[in-house]
N, C-alpha and C positions, 0 to 999 in steps of 0.2 A: 190183426188190428193191434195198434200200440196200446199198452196198458196204461193205467193212471201213473204207475211208477215211472214208466218211460217219459211221460210228459213232465213229471215233476223233476226228474233228473236232468232232462234236457240234453242227454247224450246224443252223439252223432248216430243217427239211425243207420247210416250205411255201414258202420262198423259194429252195430249192435245186433245180436241174434236173439230173437225171442225164444223163450223157453217152450213156447207152444210147438207142438209136433208139426214137422213139415212132411209133405208128401211129394214124392217124386213119381210122376206119371210114366217114367221110363223112356220118354222121348228125349233124344240127345239134344235137339235144337229147339224143342217147343218152349222150354223155360227161359231161354235167353232172348233178349231183345236188343235192339241197336243201342250202342253206347255202353255195353258191358253191364247191364242190369238184368236181374231176374226176379221173378215173383216168388214169394214164400208161400208155403201152404196156406197161411191165414190171410192171403190177399195183400200182404205187405211187400212193397218193392224194396229190394236190397241193392244198393249201388256198390258195385265192386270196383268202379273206376276211381282211383285216388285223386284224379285231377278234376273230377266232376264237381259241380257246385252242390251245396247241401240242399236238402229239401226246402222248398219255399223260395229258392233263388236268392238267398241272402248270405253274403260272406263278410264278416266283420274284419277290420284291419288287424292282423296279428292274432286273430282268434277265429276258430271254426265253431265256437260255442254260441248258440242262439238262445239259450235259456237264461235264467236269472243270473247265473254266474258269468255268462258271456256279456250281458249288459253291464254288470258291475265292472268287469275287466275292461270293457271298451271305455267306460266312463273314467276309470283310473288312468287308462292310457291317454285319453283326451286331456285330463288335468295335468298329466306328466308333460305332454307336449306343450301345453299352455305355459307351464312353469319354465320349461326349457327355453321357450320363446322369450319370456320375460327376462330370464337370465342373460340370454344372448343380446337382447336389446339393451339391458343395463350394462353389459360388458362393452358393447359398441359405444354407448354414451360415455362411459368412463374413459375409454381409449381416446375418444374425440376430445373430451375435456383435458386429458393429460397432454394431448398433442397441442391443443390451443395454449395450455399453460406453458409448455416448453417453448412454443413460438414466442409467447409474450416475454418469458424470461430471457430468451436469446436476444430479443430486441432491446430489452433493458440493459443486458450485459454489453451489447454493442454500443449503446449510448454512453454507458459508464466508461467503457474502454476509450471511446473517442474523447470524452471529457478529460480523462486522465492523461491522454496523449497531449491534449492542448495545454493542460497544466504543466506537464513535463517540459513542453517546448517553451512555455513562458518562464519556467524556473531556470532552464538552461540559458535563456537569454539574459535573465537577471543575474545569473552567476558568471556571466562572461567577464573576462579580465578587464575590459574597458569600463564596464559598469561598476565593478568592484573598486577600481581605482578612483572613478569619479565620486562614488559614494563615500569612499574613505577620505577624499579631499574635502568634501562638503561637511562630513561629520567632524573632521579635525578642525576645520575653520569654525564650526559652530562651538566646539569645545573651547577653542582658544578665545572666542568672543565671551563665552560664559565665565571664563577664568581670568578675565582682565588682560588677555594678551593683545588687546587692541591698542594698548599703550605703546607709544613709539619712542624709541631712544635713538638708535642709528649711529651712535658714536661711542668710543671708549672714554669713560670718565676718569680723569686724573684725580686721585685722592692724595692730598698733600699733608694730612695730619691723621693721627690716630682717631680723633673724634669724627672726622669725615668718613673714615673707614666704618666706625660703628653706626653712624647715621645712615650710610649707604645700605647697611644690612637691616637695621632695625626699623627704619621708617618707610620701607618700601612695601608695596602691595603684597599680601601673602601668596598671591598666585604668580608673582613675577620671579623668574629665575635670575639669579645674580651670579655672574662669573667674574672673579677678581684674580688678576695676575699679580703675583708677588715677584718682582724682578730686581735685578741689580744693574746699575749703570755700567756700561762698557762690556758686559758679558754678551758674547755673540748670540748664544741661544736665546737669551732674553730679548735681545733686539729683534731677532727673527720672529719670536712669538708675539711681540707687540705689533709688528706689521701684519701678522696673520689675523690677530684679533680686530684690527682696524677694518680689515676686509669682511670678517664675519659679522661685525656689528652692523654694517650697512645691509648685509644679506638677511640678518635676523633682528629686525628692529624691535621686536617685542621682548627681546632678552637684554638685560642690563649688563653691559660689559664695563669693567673698571680695572684700574691698575694702581699699584702702590709700591713704592720702593721698600725694599726689605729693611733698610735702616729706619725708615719712618714707621714701619709696622712693628718695630721692636724685635726683629728676628736676631738670633745669635750669629756670631761669626761662623760657627761650625755649620749652621743651617745655610747661611749664605754661600758657603763653599760647596756643600754637598747636596743641598736640597733644591736648588734653583735650576731652571725656571719652575715655578709651582703655580697651580691653579686651585683656588678654593671656590666651591660652589655652594650657594645658600638659597634657601626657599623657606618662607615663613619663619625667618630668623633661625633656621636650623641648618647645620652644615650637612649637606647631602653628598658632597664630593670633595675629596682631598687628594690631589694628584701632585706629587713632588718628583723633581728631576725627570721631567717629561722627555728628555732626550733618551731615556732608557726605552721609551715606547715609540718615539718619533724619529730617533737617530739625530745626528747633529745637523743634517740637512733636510729640512721639511718645508711644507707649503701650507697655505690656508686650507686647502682641500684635505690635507692629512689631519690637521687639527679638527676640522669639521667631522670627518669620519670617526676620529677618536671619541669625540663628544657624543656622537650619535650611538656608537657602539656601547658606550657606558651609560646610556639612557639619560644624558643631561639635556640634550636638545632633540627636537623632532625634525626629521628631514623636511626642509622647506618645500620639497617637491610634493609633499602630501597635502599641503593646504594652499599652495600658490596656484 
């Protein structure tokens, strides 16, 4: 019979041998029963089959202990499995949340990419050459209107006295560009330049063109010999251009287009194509 110590310890009885004396009746097969068990001398059945279930027919998961220690161990194992299940559930939830977040971010990025592509396409259209030219013309026309370039002249004004010369410069609108040709009668280059200015005056009516004979302007003989034809450019009563002996830049044979290009290159006039 199991002692009180056996019950308290709760050890596996099939591997526990009582300290009580066992008696062997000498029969080879009388003590063995089916299933690999035999009786001890004190009436206790000892199970020698390691695969057999413990006494009472109960086997706990991961434990063969049916005593207090086995109950505690089973409870701990249960709580461990419960905690692992919670961790797994939380991990799956976090993975799902991350996946949903990535999907949302991807959708937002796609929308942003499409919006940026549309903006790039609009910008490319705005920066096209035709648009820029049109915008430049409109802007130039607006600037010319704001600076008083809507005033129309259209002809080359002949200045007959020194006082007319001063009045031409001093009494004009400060935004108006004034180009005065100092010439000498009978000089071929001066005659050619006067003809070119007649053409440019009609093409640039907002610019005031004038001419004055060198002797009327009070120029010296040396200047009349070496400095003609000459162009003086004024704006707001200030001399902004002083070009003497233009034949050095235009040669002896030149045309209105050559004079126009020269004035554009030197920043005196703005190409009419920009605002016409």
